[in-house]
N, CA, C and O atoms as CSV, one atom per row, in Angstrom:
chain,resi,resn,atom,element,x,y,z
A,1,MET,N,N,3.932,-202.879,-57.594
A,1,MET,CA,C,4.036,-202.799,-59.075
A,1,MET,C,C,4.948,-202.842,-59.987
A,1,MET,O,O,4.984,-202.639,-61.201
A,2,SER,N,N,5.736,-203.168,-59.121
A,2,SER,CA,C,7.465,-203.043,-59.901
A,2,SER,C,C,7.765,-204.797,-60.167
A,2,SER,O,O,8.800,-205.219,-60.682
A,3,ALA,N,N,6.974,-205.401,-59.840
A,3,ALA,CA,C,7.023,-206.946,-60.155
A,3,ALA,C,C,6.289,-206.787,-61.724
A,3,ALA,O,O,6.796,-207.072,-62.808
A,4,THR,N,N,5.100,-206.306,-61.479
A,4,THR,CA,C,4.302,-206.396,-62.556
A,4,THR,C,C,5.208,-205.395,-63.917
A,4,THR,O,O,5.244,-205.789,-65.083
A,5,ILE,N,N,5.623,-204.577,-63.618
A,5,ILE,CA,C,6.865,-203.711,-64.571
A,5,ILE,C,C,7.445,-204.692,-65.251
A,5,ILE,O,O,7.299,-204.856,-66.462
A,6,LYS,N,N,8.292,-205.559,-64.340
A,6,LYS,CA,C,9.424,-206.495,-64.607
A,6,LYS,C,C,8.833,-207.279,-65.627
A,6,LYS,O,O,9.318,-207.341,-66.757
A,7,THR,N,N,7.652,-207.971,-65.230
A,7,THR,CA,C,7.318,-208.846,-65.925
A,7,THR,C,C,6.864,-208.743,-67.138
A,7,THR,O,O,6.904,-209.762,-67.827
A,8,PHE,N,N,6.209,-207.260,-67.834
A,8,PHE,CA,C,6.201,-207.264,-68.743
A,8,PHE,C,C,6.864,-206.732,-69.453
A,8,PHE,O,O,6.488,-206.491,-70.600
A,9,LEU,N,N,8.320,-206.303,-68.900
A,9,LEU,CA,C,9.651,-205.640,-69.717
A,9,LEU,C,C,10.137,-207.425,-70.196
A,9,LEU,O,O,10.499,-207.646,-71.351
A,10,LEU,N,N,10.098,-208.130,-69.546
A,10,LEU,CA,C,10.610,-209.327,-69.803
A,10,LEU,C,C,9.901,-210.089,-71.235
A,10,LEU,O,O,10.492,-210.494,-72.236
A,11,LEU,N,N,8.717,-210.109,-70.984
A,11,LEU,CA,C,7.599,-210.301,-72.143
A,11,LEU,C,C,8.172,-209.388,-73.342
A,11,LEU,O,O,8.397,-209.991,-74.391
A,12,GLY,N,N,8.342,-208.491,-73.320
A,12,GLY,CA,C,8.352,-207.323,-74.259
A,12,GLY,C,C,9.764,-207.508,-74.981
A,12,GLY,O,O,9.893,-207.193,-76.164
A,13,VAL,N,N,10.705,-207.975,-74.309
A,13,VAL,CA,C,12.150,-208.265,-74.760
A,13,VAL,C,C,11.945,-210.006,-75.282
A,13,VAL,O,O,12.479,-210.607,-76.215
A,14,PHE,N,N,11.326,-210.295,-74.641
A,14,PHE,CA,C,11.410,-211.713,-74.967
A,14,PHE,C,C,10.165,-211.881,-76.614
A,14,PHE,O,O,10.399,-212.587,-77.595
A,15,CYS,N,N,9.252,-211.222,-76.456
A,15,CYS,CA,C,8.645,-211.317,-77.864
A,15,CYS,C,C,9.355,-210.493,-79.264
A,15,CYS,O,O,8.930,-210.803,-80.377
A,16,THR,N,N,10.423,-209.462,-79.137
A,16,THR,CA,C,10.919,-208.903,-80.052
A,16,THR,C,C,12.352,-210.197,-80.401
A,16,THR,O,O,12.805,-210.448,-81.517
A,17,VAL,N,N,12.610,-210.559,-79.634
A,17,VAL,CA,C,14.038,-211.388,-79.899
A,17,VAL,C,C,13.273,-212.733,-80.736
A,17,VAL,O,O,13.872,-213.235,-81.687
A,18,VAL,N,N,12.265,-213.130,-80.419
A,18,VAL,CA,C,11.263,-214.387,-80.977
A,18,VAL,C,C,10.987,-214.319,-81.878
A,18,VAL,O,O,11.220,-215.151,-82.755
A,19,GLY,N,N,10.068,-212.761,-82.060
A,19,GLY,CA,C,9.495,-212.539,-83.143
A,19,GLY,C,C,10.936,-212.000,-84.247
A,19,GLY,O,O,10.767,-212.321,-85.424
A,20,LEU,N,N,12.261,-211.244,-83.941
A,20,LEU,CA,C,12.873,-211.153,-84.819
A,20,LEU,C,C,13.582,-212.413,-85.221
A,20,LEU,O,O,14.007,-212.355,-86.374
A,21,VAL,N,N,13.865,-213.711,-84.489
A,21,VAL,CA,C,14.415,-215.018,-84.862
A,21,VAL,C,C,12.952,-215.273,-85.799
A,21,VAL,O,O,13.416,-215.391,-86.934
A,22,TYR,N,N,11.941,-215.371,-85.881
A,22,TYR,CA,C,11.179,-215.726,-86.400
A,22,TYR,C,C,11.109,-215.462,-87.854
A,22,TYR,O,O,11.275,-216.340,-88.701
A,23,GLY,N,N,10.806,-213.976,-88.164
A,23,GLY,CA,C,11.255,-213.132,-89.355
A,23,GLY,C,C,12.181,-213.715,-90.393
A,23,GLY,O,O,11.946,-213.934,-91.581
A,24,PHE,N,N,13.573,-213.974,-89.516
A,24,PHE,CA,C,14.720,-214.099,-90.448
A,24,PHE,C,C,14.701,-216.064,-90.606
A,24,PHE,O,O,15.301,-216.677,-91.489
A,25,VAL,N,N,13.939,-216.636,-89.615
A,25,VAL,CA,C,13.741,-218.165,-90.132
A,25,VAL,C,C,13.085,-218.094,-91.379
A,25,VAL,O,O,13.686,-218.289,-92.436
A,26,THR,N,N,11.722,-217.788,-91.304
A,26,THR,CA,C,10.672,-217.589,-92.704
A,26,THR,C,C,11.321,-216.616,-93.666
A,26,THR,O,O,10.806,-216.309,-94.741
A,27,GLU,N,N,12.183,-216.266,-93.338
A,27,GLU,CA,C,12.672,-214.966,-94.344
A,27,GLU,C,C,11.897,-214.077,-94.546
A,27,GLU,O,O,11.989,-213.632,-95.690
A,28,PHE,N,N,10.809,-213.389,-93.639
A,28,PHE,CA,C,10.110,-212.624,-93.751
A,28,PHE,C,C,8.756,-212.607,-94.924
A,28,PHE,O,O,8.227,-211.681,-95.537
A,29,GLN,N,N,8.497,-214.112,-94.893
A,29,GLN,CA,C,7.545,-214.145,-96.106
A,29,GLN,C,C,6.439,-214.665,-95.627
A,29,GLN,O,O,5.594,-215.023,-96.447
A,30,GLU,N,N,6.152,-214.848,-94.082
A,30,GLU,CA,C,4.899,-215.355,-93.432
A,30,GLU,C,C,4.428,-214.206,-92.531
A,30,GLU,O,O,4.997,-213.990,-91.461
A,31,LEU,N,N,3.367,-213.450,-92.965
A,31,LEU,CA,C,3.520,-212.287,-92.401
A,31,LEU,C,C,2.204,-212.401,-91.433
A,31,LEU,O,O,1.341,-211.534,-91.569
A,32,ALA,N,N,2.012,-213.454,-90.444
A,32,ALA,CA,C,1.331,-213.360,-89.515
A,32,ALA,C,C,1.753,-213.648,-88.545
A,32,ALA,O,O,1.101,-213.028,-87.706
A,33,GLY,N,N,2.711,-214.420,-87.921
A,33,GLY,CA,C,3.834,-214.316,-86.556
A,33,GLY,C,C,4.271,-213.571,-86.479
A,33,GLY,O,O,3.956,-213.018,-85.426
A,34,PHE,N,N,5.065,-212.967,-87.098
A,34,PHE,CA,C,6.481,-212.248,-87.063
A,34,PHE,C,C,5.775,-210.934,-86.562
A,34,PHE,O,O,6.207,-210.545,-85.477
A,35,PRO,N,N,4.563,-210.002,-87.246
A,35,PRO,CA,C,3.887,-209.015,-86.771
A,35,PRO,C,C,3.254,-208.912,-85.710
A,35,PRO,O,O,3.125,-207.916,-84.998
A,36,ALA,N,N,2.701,-210.303,-85.533
A,36,ALA,CA,C,1.598,-210.578,-84.139
A,36,ALA,C,C,2.706,-210.150,-83.189
A,36,ALA,O,O,2.580,-209.158,-82.471
A,37,LEU,N,N,4.056,-211.100,-83.197
A,37,LEU,CA,C,4.678,-211.171,-81.767
A,37,LEU,C,C,5.359,-209.689,-81.727
A,37,LEU,O,O,5.555,-209.076,-80.678
A,38,LEU,N,N,5.727,-209.150,-83.173
A,38,LEU,CA,C,6.259,-207.505,-82.513
A,38,LEU,C,C,5.206,-206.710,-82.011
A,38,LEU,O,O,5.405,-205.809,-81.197
A,39,ALA,N,N,3.743,-207.095,-82.602
A,39,ALA,CA,C,2.548,-206.418,-81.815
A,39,ALA,C,C,2.561,-206.868,-80.259
A,39,ALA,O,O,2.252,-205.953,-79.494
A,40,VAL,N,N,2.817,-207.925,-79.742
A,40,VAL,CA,C,2.874,-208.109,-78.552
A,40,VAL,C,C,4.072,-207.707,-77.737
A,40,VAL,O,O,4.076,-207.827,-76.512
A,41,ALA,N,N,5.128,-207.212,-78.447
A,41,ALA,CA,C,6.186,-206.849,-78.080
A,41,ALA,C,C,5.687,-205.260,-77.291
A,41,ALA,O,O,5.708,-204.881,-76.120
A,42,ALA,N,N,5.246,-204.601,-78.613
A,42,ALA,CA,C,5.139,-203.147,-78.458
A,42,ALA,C,C,3.905,-202.885,-77.214
A,42,ALA,O,O,4.050,-202.069,-76.305
A,43,MET,N,N,2.879,-203.620,-77.366
A,43,MET,CA,C,1.825,-203.341,-76.228
A,43,MET,C,C,2.123,-204.077,-74.866
A,43,MET,O,O,1.242,-204.107,-74.006
A,44,SER,N,N,3.056,-204.530,-74.704
A,44,SER,CA,C,3.880,-204.775,-73.446
A,44,SER,C,C,4.676,-203.747,-72.966
A,44,SER,O,O,4.539,-203.311,-71.823
A,45,PHE,N,N,5.669,-203.239,-73.916
A,45,PHE,CA,C,6.388,-202.108,-73.755
A,45,PHE,C,C,5.216,-200.614,-73.523
A,45,PHE,O,O,5.519,-199.706,-72.749
A,46,MET,N,N,4.345,-200.610,-74.063
A,46,MET,CA,C,3.361,-199.555,-73.467
A,46,MET,C,C,2.920,-199.719,-72.069
A,46,MET,O,O,2.846,-198.842,-71.208
A,47,LEU,N,N,2.610,-201.100,-71.963
A,47,LEU,CA,C,2.173,-201.395,-70.490
A,47,LEU,C,C,3.606,-200.939,-69.589
A,47,LEU,O,O,3.472,-200.074,-68.723
A,48,VAL,N,N,4.510,-201.347,-69.749
A,48,VAL,CA,C,5.750,-200.958,-69.117
A,48,VAL,C,C,5.895,-199.398,-68.867
A,48,VAL,O,O,6.303,-198.865,-67.835
A,49,GLY,N,N,5.488,-198.804,-69.996
A,49,GLY,CA,C,5.725,-197.032,-69.798
A,49,GLY,C,C,4.391,-196.853,-69.132
A,49,GLY,O,O,4.578,-195.777,-68.563
A,50,TYR,N,N,3.159,-197.216,-68.836
A,50,TYR,CA,C,2.456,-196.829,-68.373
A,50,TYR,C,C,1.987,-197.070,-66.778
A,50,TYR,O,O,1.207,-196.402,-66.100
A,51,LEU,N,N,2.765,-198.292,-66.427
A,51,LEU,CA,C,3.043,-198.452,-65.472
A,51,LEU,C,C,4.305,-197.643,-64.607
A,51,LEU,O,O,4.494,-197.327,-63.432
A,52,TRP,N,N,4.734,-197.563,-65.359
A,52,TRP,CA,C,6.423,-196.908,-64.788
A,52,TRP,C,C,5.496,-195.532,-64.378
A,52,TRP,O,O,5.363,-195.479,-63.155
A,53,LEU,N,N,4.995,-194.697,-64.906
A,53,LEU,CA,C,4.577,-193.461,-64.959
A,53,LEU,C,C,3.631,-193.410,-63.731
A,53,LEU,O,O,3.623,-192.440,-62.972
A,54,VAL,N,N,2.749,-194.612,-63.550
A,54,VAL,CA,C,1.741,-194.456,-62.762
A,54,VAL,C,C,2.362,-194.825,-61.180
A,54,VAL,O,O,1.742,-194.508,-60.164
A,55,GLN,N,N,3.525,-195.459,-61.155
A,55,GLN,CA,C,4.418,-196.126,-60.217
A,55,GLN,C,C,4.790,-194.666,-59.767
A,55,GLN,O,O,4.421,-194.186,-58.695
A,56,ARG,N,N,5.572,-193.998,-60.715
A,56,ARG,CA,C,6.619,-192.497,-60.355
A,56,ARG,C,C,5.593,-191.611,-59.933
A,56,ARG,O,O,5.742,-190.879,-58.954
A,57,SER,N,N,4.318,-191.643,-60.776
A,57,SER,CA,C,3.373,-190.854,-59.630
A,57,SER,C,C,2.341,-190.973,-58.259
A,57,SER,O,O,1.636,-190.167,-57.652
A,58,THR,N,N,2.599,-192.186,-58.141
A,58,THR,CA,C,1.861,-192.523,-57.190
A,58,THR,C,C,3.061,-192.217,-55.757
A,58,THR,O,O,2.703,-191.783,-54.662
A,59,GLY,N,N,4.244,-192.510,-56.068
A,59,GLY,CA,C,5.208,-191.724,-55.095
A,59,GLY,C,C,6.158,-193.350,-54.160
A,59,GLY,O,O,6.387,-193.562,-52.969
A,60,GLY,N,N,6.389,-193.961,-55.112
A,60,GLY,CA,C,7.101,-195.344,-54.259
A,60,GLY,C,C,6.311,-196.409,-54.605
A,60,GLY,O,O,5.647,-196.583,-55.627
A,61,THR,N,N,6.520,-197.391,-53.234
A,61,THR,CA,C,6.050,-198.513,-53.652
A,61,THR,C,C,4.472,-198.635,-53.294
A,61,THR,O,O,3.826,-197.881,-52.565
A,62,LEU,N,N,4.138,-199.482,-53.813
A,62,LEU,CA,C,2.448,-199.728,-53.758
A,62,LEU,C,C,2.352,-200.971,-52.594
A,62,LEU,O,O,3.278,-201.716,-52.273
A,63,PRO,N,N,1.009,-200.977,-52.075
A,63,PRO,CA,C,0.973,-202.208,-50.760
A,63,PRO,C,C,1.194,-203.449,-51.612
A,63,PRO,O,O,1.820,-204.361,-51.072
A,64,GLU,N,N,0.729,-203.640,-52.996
A,64,GLU,CA,C,1.029,-205.090,-53.158
A,64,GLU,C,C,2.395,-205.382,-53.380
A,64,GLU,O,O,2.674,-206.580,-53.423
A,65,ASP,N,N,3.423,-204.465,-53.550
A,65,ASP,CA,C,4.617,-204.451,-53.839
A,65,ASP,C,C,5.286,-205.041,-52.198
A,65,ASP,O,O,6.229,-205.822,-52.324
A,66,ARG,N,N,5.006,-204.828,-51.230
A,66,ARG,CA,C,5.155,-204.967,-49.907
A,66,ARG,C,C,4.714,-206.308,-49.681
A,66,ARG,O,O,3.717,-206.784,-50.223
A,67,GLU,N,N,5.659,-207.086,-48.661
A,67,GLU,CA,C,5.209,-208.320,-48.144
A,67,GLU,C,C,3.928,-207.844,-47.190
A,67,GLU,O,O,2.787,-208.057,-47.599
A,68,ASP,N,N,4.132,-207.247,-46.012
A,68,ASP,CA,C,2.969,-206.262,-45.101
A,68,ASP,C,C,1.936,-205.841,-45.927
A,68,ASP,O,O,0.978,-205.509,-45.229
A,69,GLY,N,N,1.738,-205.722,-47.012
A,69,GLY,CA,C,0.587,-205.093,-47.589
A,69,GLY,C,C,-0.840,-205.619,-47.094
A,69,GLY,O,O,-1.167,-206.801,-46.984
A,70,GLU,N,N,-1.448,-204.742,-46.880
A,70,GLU,CA,C,-3.090,-205.364,-46.843
A,70,GLU,C,C,-3.799,-204.887,-47.528
A,70,GLU,O,O,-3.625,-203.690,-47.756
A,71,ILE,N,N,-5.004,-205.640,-48.219
A,71,ILE,CA,C,-5.998,-205.018,-49.263
A,71,ILE,C,C,-6.548,-203.653,-49.029
A,71,ILE,O,O,-6.516,-202.736,-49.849
A,72,VAL,N,N,-7.182,-203.594,-47.533
A,72,VAL,CA,C,-7.368,-202.144,-47.415
A,72,VAL,C,C,-6.357,-201.167,-47.732
A,72,VAL,O,O,-7.134,-200.222,-47.600
A,73,GLU,N,N,-5.764,-200.861,-47.901
A,73,GLU,CA,C,-4.729,-199.782,-48.455
A,73,GLU,C,C,-4.966,-199.579,-49.641
A,73,GLU,O,O,-4.553,-198.598,-50.259
A,74,MET,N,N,-5.604,-200.407,-50.068
A,74,MET,CA,C,-5.725,-199.767,-51.929
A,74,MET,C,C,-7.261,-199.518,-52.371
A,74,MET,O,O,-7.786,-199.492,-53.484
A,75,SER,N,N,-7.993,-199.271,-50.525
A,75,SER,CA,C,-9.296,-198.730,-51.105
A,75,SER,C,C,-9.487,-197.266,-51.382
A,75,SER,O,O,-8.833,-196.391,-50.815
A,76,GLY,N,N,-10.442,-197.037,-52.308
A,76,GLY,CA,C,-10.704,-195.455,-52.316
A,76,GLY,C,C,-11.040,-195.726,-53.905
A,76,GLY,O,O,-11.291,-196.766,-54.513
A,77,ASP,N,N,-10.931,-194.236,-54.354
A,77,ASP,CA,C,-11.250,-193.986,-55.606
A,77,ASP,C,C,-10.277,-194.095,-56.870
A,77,ASP,O,O,-9.182,-193.532,-56.858
A,78,TYR,N,N,-10.622,-194.674,-57.712
A,78,TYR,CA,C,-9.206,-195.108,-58.863
A,78,TYR,C,C,-9.336,-194.051,-59.531
A,78,TYR,O,O,-8.184,-193.645,-59.684
A,79,GLY,N,N,-10.184,-193.205,-60.130
A,79,GLY,CA,C,-10.656,-192.130,-61.186
A,79,GLY,C,C,-11.980,-191.824,-61.406
A,79,GLY,O,O,-12.885,-192.403,-60.804
A,80,ALA,N,N,-12.181,-190.882,-62.295
A,80,ALA,CA,C,-13.443,-190.581,-62.563
A,80,ALA,C,C,-13.999,-191.171,-63.557
A,80,ALA,O,O,-13.227,-191.292,-64.508
A,81,PHE,N,N,-15.252,-191.676,-63.755
A,81,PHE,CA,C,-15.709,-192.329,-64.831
A,81,PHE,C,C,-17.307,-191.672,-65.111
A,81,PHE,O,O,-17.971,-191.252,-64.164
A,82,SER,N,N,-17.654,-191.653,-66.067
A,82,SER,CA,C,-19.006,-191.685,-66.588
A,82,SER,C,C,-19.991,-192.736,-67.203
A,82,SER,O,O,-20.049,-193.380,-68.250
A,83,PRO,N,N,-20.961,-192.570,-65.721
A,83,PRO,CA,C,-21.471,-193.914,-65.813
A,83,PRO,C,C,-22.745,-194.104,-67.020
A,83,PRO,O,O,-23.299,-195.082,-67.521
A,84,TRP,N,N,-22.854,-192.787,-67.158
A,84,TRP,CA,C,-23.848,-192.523,-68.602
A,84,TRP,C,C,-23.502,-192.405,-69.625
A,84,TRP,O,O,-24.483,-192.278,-70.357
A,85,SER,N,N,-22.430,-192.363,-70.257
A,85,SER,CA,C,-21.667,-192.127,-71.387
A,85,SER,C,C,-21.847,-192.987,-72.158
A,85,SER,O,O,-21.506,-194.166,-72.058
A,86,TRP,N,N,-22.576,-192.309,-73.261
A,86,TRP,CA,C,-22.652,-193.330,-74.772
A,86,TRP,C,C,-21.394,-193.120,-75.969
A,86,TRP,O,O,-21.553,-193.445,-77.146
A,87,TRP,N,N,-19.909,-192.411,-75.326
A,87,TRP,CA,C,-19.011,-192.033,-76.200
A,87,TRP,C,C,-18.710,-193.545,-76.283
A,87,TRP,O,O,-18.964,-194.076,-77.364
A,88,PRO,N,N,-18.162,-194.376,-75.214
A,88,PRO,CA,C,-17.709,-195.336,-75.464
A,88,PRO,C,C,-18.230,-196.315,-76.689
A,88,PRO,O,O,-17.518,-196.799,-77.570
A,89,LEU,N,N,-19.470,-196.461,-76.542
A,89,LEU,CA,C,-19.908,-197.450,-77.327
A,89,LEU,C,C,-20.151,-196.965,-78.798
A,89,LEU,O,O,-20.341,-197.774,-79.705
A,90,LEU,N,N,-20.136,-195.717,-78.977
A,90,LEU,CA,C,-19.453,-195.267,-80.396
A,90,LEU,C,C,-18.129,-195.831,-80.821
A,90,LEU,O,O,-17.954,-196.443,-81.875
A,91,LEU,N,N,-17.205,-195.577,-79.914
A,91,LEU,CA,C,-15.846,-195.755,-79.988
A,91,LEU,C,C,-15.517,-197.047,-80.623
A,91,LEU,O,O,-14.768,-197.242,-81.581
A,92,GLY,N,N,-16.443,-198.202,-79.687
A,92,GLY,CA,C,-16.163,-199.740,-79.765
A,92,GLY,C,C,-16.824,-200.263,-81.382
A,92,GLY,O,O,-16.409,-201.249,-81.992
A,93,ILE,N,N,-17.988,-199.288,-81.884
A,93,ILE,CA,C,-18.849,-199.761,-82.720
A,93,ILE,C,C,-17.746,-199.020,-84.131
A,93,ILE,O,O,-17.805,-199.579,-85.226
A,94,GLY,N,N,-16.972,-197.994,-83.985
A,94,GLY,CA,C,-15.920,-197.810,-84.824
A,94,GLY,C,C,-14.859,-198.702,-84.781
A,94,GLY,O,O,-14.608,-199.149,-85.901
A,95,SER,N,N,-13.999,-199.210,-83.719
A,95,SER,CA,C,-12.998,-200.081,-83.810
A,95,SER,C,C,-13.371,-201.597,-84.127
A,95,SER,O,O,-12.461,-202.357,-84.459
A,96,ALA,N,N,-14.682,-202.059,-84.035
A,96,ALA,CA,C,-15.326,-203.102,-84.665
A,96,ALA,C,C,-15.361,-202.649,-86.091
A,96,ALA,O,O,-14.261,-202.950,-86.557
A,97,LEU,N,N,-15.956,-202.179,-86.839
A,97,LEU,CA,C,-15.877,-201.541,-87.930
A,97,LEU,C,C,-14.394,-201.735,-88.773
A,97,LEU,O,O,-14.169,-202.143,-89.913
A,98,PHE,N,N,-13.615,-201.319,-87.835
A,98,PHE,CA,C,-12.382,-201.222,-88.527
A,98,PHE,C,C,-11.771,-202.593,-88.462
A,98,PHE,O,O,-10.942,-202.765,-89.355
A,99,VAL,N,N,-11.949,-203.642,-87.638
A,99,VAL,CA,C,-11.392,-205.018,-87.615
A,99,VAL,C,C,-12.159,-205.768,-88.584
A,99,VAL,O,O,-11.560,-206.645,-89.208
A,100,THR,N,N,-13.449,-205.559,-88.825
A,100,THR,CA,C,-14.530,-205.732,-89.827
A,100,THR,C,C,-13.410,-205.827,-91.141
A,100,THR,O,O,-13.051,-206.798,-91.809
A,101,ALA,N,N,-12.988,-204.230,-91.207
A,101,ALA,CA,C,-12.399,-204.190,-92.310
A,101,ALA,C,C,-10.952,-205.036,-93.119
A,101,ALA,O,O,-10.726,-205.420,-94.266
A,102,LEU,N,N,-10.299,-205.052,-92.006
A,102,LEU,CA,C,-9.244,-206.052,-91.827
A,102,LEU,C,C,-9.782,-207.468,-92.569
A,102,LEU,O,O,-8.982,-207.997,-93.341
A,103,ALA,N,N,-11.024,-208.073,-92.388
A,103,ALA,CA,C,-11.369,-209.592,-92.753
A,103,ALA,C,C,-11.977,-209.189,-93.878
A,103,ALA,O,O,-11.370,-209.647,-94.846
A,104,VAL,N,N,-13.514,-208.110,-94.395
A,104,VAL,CA,C,-14.099,-208.367,-95.185
A,104,VAL,C,C,-13.382,-207.327,-96.030
A,104,VAL,O,O,-12.711,-208.048,-96.769
A,105,GLY,N,N,-13.112,-206.053,-96.378
A,105,GLY,CA,C,-12.665,-205.401,-96.910
A,105,GLY,C,C,-11.946,-204.016,-96.469
A,105,GLY,O,O,-12.160,-203.579,-95.338
A,106,TRP,N,N,-11.200,-203.417,-97.254
A,106,TRP,CA,C,-10.545,-202.322,-96.916
A,106,TRP,C,C,-11.284,-200.929,-97.222
A,106,TRP,O,O,-10.833,-199.979,-96.583
A,107,TRP,N,N,-12.508,-200.614,-98.229
A,107,TRP,CA,C,-13.321,-200.032,-98.162
A,107,TRP,C,C,-13.961,-199.437,-96.953
A,107,TRP,O,O,-14.266,-198.257,-96.783
A,108,ILE,N,N,-14.134,-200.568,-96.043
A,108,ILE,CA,C,-14.808,-200.412,-94.588
A,108,ILE,C,C,-14.298,-199.206,-93.808
A,108,ILE,O,O,-15.024,-198.371,-93.268
A,109,ILE,N,N,-12.761,-199.213,-93.814
A,109,ILE,CA,C,-12.219,-198.074,-93.067
A,109,ILE,C,C,-12.729,-196.953,-93.146
A,109,ILE,O,O,-12.946,-196.367,-92.086
A,110,GLY,N,N,-13.049,-196.362,-94.301
A,110,GLY,CA,C,-13.674,-195.325,-95.185
A,110,GLY,C,C,-15.026,-194.915,-93.781
A,110,GLY,O,O,-15.333,-193.787,-93.394
A,111,LEU,N,N,-15.443,-195.900,-93.420
A,111,LEU,CA,C,-16.659,-195.719,-92.505
A,111,LEU,C,C,-16.174,-195.885,-91.270
A,111,LEU,O,O,-16.799,-195.252,-90.419
A,112,ALA,N,N,-15.085,-196.653,-90.800
A,112,ALA,CA,C,-14.793,-196.855,-89.429
A,112,ALA,C,C,-13.861,-195.369,-88.773
A,112,ALA,O,O,-13.625,-194.961,-87.636
A,113,VAL,N,N,-13.523,-194.883,-90.170
A,113,VAL,CA,C,-12.362,-193.627,-89.165
A,113,VAL,C,C,-13.215,-192.332,-88.874
A,113,VAL,O,O,-12.698,-191.419,-88.229
A,114,PRO,N,N,-14.525,-192.232,-89.341
A,114,PRO,CA,C,-15.196,-191.062,-88.706
A,114,PRO,C,C,-15.771,-191.474,-87.419
A,114,PRO,O,O,-15.625,-190.879,-86.351
A,115,VAL,N,N,-16.658,-192.903,-87.692
A,115,VAL,CA,C,-17.299,-193.174,-86.485
A,115,VAL,C,C,-16.357,-193.364,-85.243
A,115,VAL,O,O,-16.582,-192.914,-84.119
A,116,ALA,N,N,-15.255,-194.111,-85.627
A,116,ALA,CA,C,-14.203,-193.888,-84.447
A,116,ALA,C,C,-13.319,-192.717,-83.773
A,116,ALA,O,O,-12.787,-192.594,-82.670
A,117,ALA,N,N,-13.389,-192.031,-84.756
A,117,ALA,CA,C,-12.819,-190.333,-84.547
A,117,ALA,C,C,-13.955,-189.883,-83.800
A,117,ALA,O,O,-13.682,-189.657,-82.622
A,118,LEU,N,N,-15.066,-189.698,-84.106
A,118,LEU,CA,C,-16.347,-188.932,-83.542
A,118,LEU,C,C,-16.537,-189.425,-81.846
A,118,LEU,O,O,-16.744,-188.549,-81.006
A,119,GLY,N,N,-16.443,-190.948,-81.422
A,119,GLY,CA,C,-16.252,-191.472,-80.466
A,119,GLY,C,C,-15.359,-191.359,-79.477
A,119,GLY,O,O,-15.519,-191.392,-78.257
A,120,LEU,N,N,-14.108,-191.182,-80.331
A,120,LEU,CA,C,-12.687,-190.509,-79.239
A,120,LEU,C,C,-12.984,-189.304,-79.052
A,120,LEU,O,O,-13.031,-188.993,-77.862
A,121,LEU,N,N,-13.242,-188.365,-79.902
A,121,LEU,CA,C,-13.357,-186.895,-79.566
A,121,LEU,C,C,-14.527,-186.690,-78.553
A,121,LEU,O,O,-14.476,-185.938,-77.580
A,122,GLY,N,N,-15.450,-187.366,-78.872
A,122,GLY,CA,C,-16.482,-187.303,-77.967
A,122,GLY,C,C,-16.155,-187.759,-76.315
A,122,GLY,O,O,-16.731,-187.198,-75.383
A,123,LEU,N,N,-15.324,-188.665,-76.148
A,123,LEU,CA,C,-15.059,-189.467,-75.148
A,123,LEU,C,C,-13.834,-188.155,-74.354
A,123,LEU,O,O,-13.794,-187.555,-73.280
A,124,VAL,N,N,-13.205,-188.188,-75.279
A,124,VAL,CA,C,-12.167,-186.991,-74.689
A,124,VAL,C,C,-12.717,-185.830,-73.778
A,124,VAL,O,O,-12.551,-185.669,-72.569
A,125,PHE,N,N,-13.404,-185.078,-74.665
A,125,PHE,CA,C,-13.707,-183.900,-74.538
A,125,PHE,C,C,-15.148,-183.856,-73.694
A,125,PHE,O,O,-15.742,-182.799,-73.483
A,126,GLU,N,N,-15.632,-185.198,-73.230
A,126,GLU,CA,C,-16.789,-185.145,-72.818
A,126,GLU,C,C,-16.843,-184.383,-71.418
A,126,GLU,O,O,-17.763,-183.567,-71.371
A,127,HIS,N,N,-16.210,-184.453,-70.487
A,127,HIS,CA,C,-16.140,-183.421,-69.323
A,127,HIS,C,C,-15.518,-182.127,-69.657
A,127,HIS,O,O,-14.913,-181.623,-68.710
A,128,SER,N,N,-15.510,-181.380,-70.893
A,128,SER,CA,C,-15.094,-180.058,-71.319
A,128,SER,C,C,-16.293,-179.070,-71.364
A,128,SER,O,O,-16.119,-177.851,-71.360
A,129,ARG,N,N,-17.504,-179.648,-71.406
A,129,ARG,CA,C,-18.531,-178.950,-71.482
A,129,ARG,C,C,-19.608,-179.578,-71.032
A,129,ARG,O,O,-19.594,-180.773,-70.738
A,130,GLY,N,N,-20.839,-178.676,-70.920
A,130,GLY,CA,C,-22.061,-179.116,-70.411
A,130,GLY,C,C,-22.066,-178.884,-68.946
A,130,GLY,O,O,-21.721,-177.873,-68.335
A,131,GLU,N,N,-22.660,-180.355,-68.364
A,131,GLU,CA,C,-23.074,-179.848,-66.921
A,131,GLU,C,C,-21.919,-180.784,-66.309
A,131,GLU,O,O,-21.544,-180.442,-65.188
A,132,HIS,N,N,-21.439,-181.655,-66.743
A,132,HIS,CA,C,-19.989,-182.178,-66.048
A,132,HIS,C,C,-18.944,-181.469,-66.277
A,132,HIS,O,O,-17.903,-181.933,-65.813
A,133,ALA,N,N,-18.866,-180.394,-66.899
A,133,ALA,CA,C,-17.589,-179.490,-66.886
A,133,ALA,C,C,-16.572,-179.292,-65.766
A,133,ALA,O,O,-16.824,-178.635,-64.755
A,134,HIS,N,N,-15.274,-179.967,-66.033
A,134,HIS,CA,C,-14.642,-179.219,-64.883
A,134,HIS,C,C,-13.895,-177.888,-65.038
A,134,HIS,O,O,-13.406,-177.336,-64.052
C-alpha cells in the first residue's frame, strides 16, 4: 500500500501545482479547469490520508508491498456490509438530485439535501438499532 500512497501523494501535489499555475495563467477567470484540478488534488490527498490510516491500523507492510507476497494472504473478510439495505439507494438518489441541481437549477438543492441527509443518517445508524444492532 505504500506504493499506492506515494502515487496518490504525487498526483495530489502535481494537480495542486498545475491547478495553481493554470489559475494564474487564466487570471482565475476560467472557472472549470482550476477548481477541477484542485478537486482532484483534494480527493488524492483524502485517499492518501485514508490509505495511511489503513496501513497504520493493519500493522506494517501488506502482502502487495512485498516481492514474495501471495494472493492467498489477503483472503478473508474486508468489512461488514448490509446486503439488503435500501439506504445507499436513497443516498444515491439524493446525490443525483444534487448533481442535477448543478446543471438544471439551484432550487433542486432544496429537494436533494433532505433526501441525501436521510439516506446518510439511515446508512450510518443502520446497525445501531433493530435486528442488526451491534
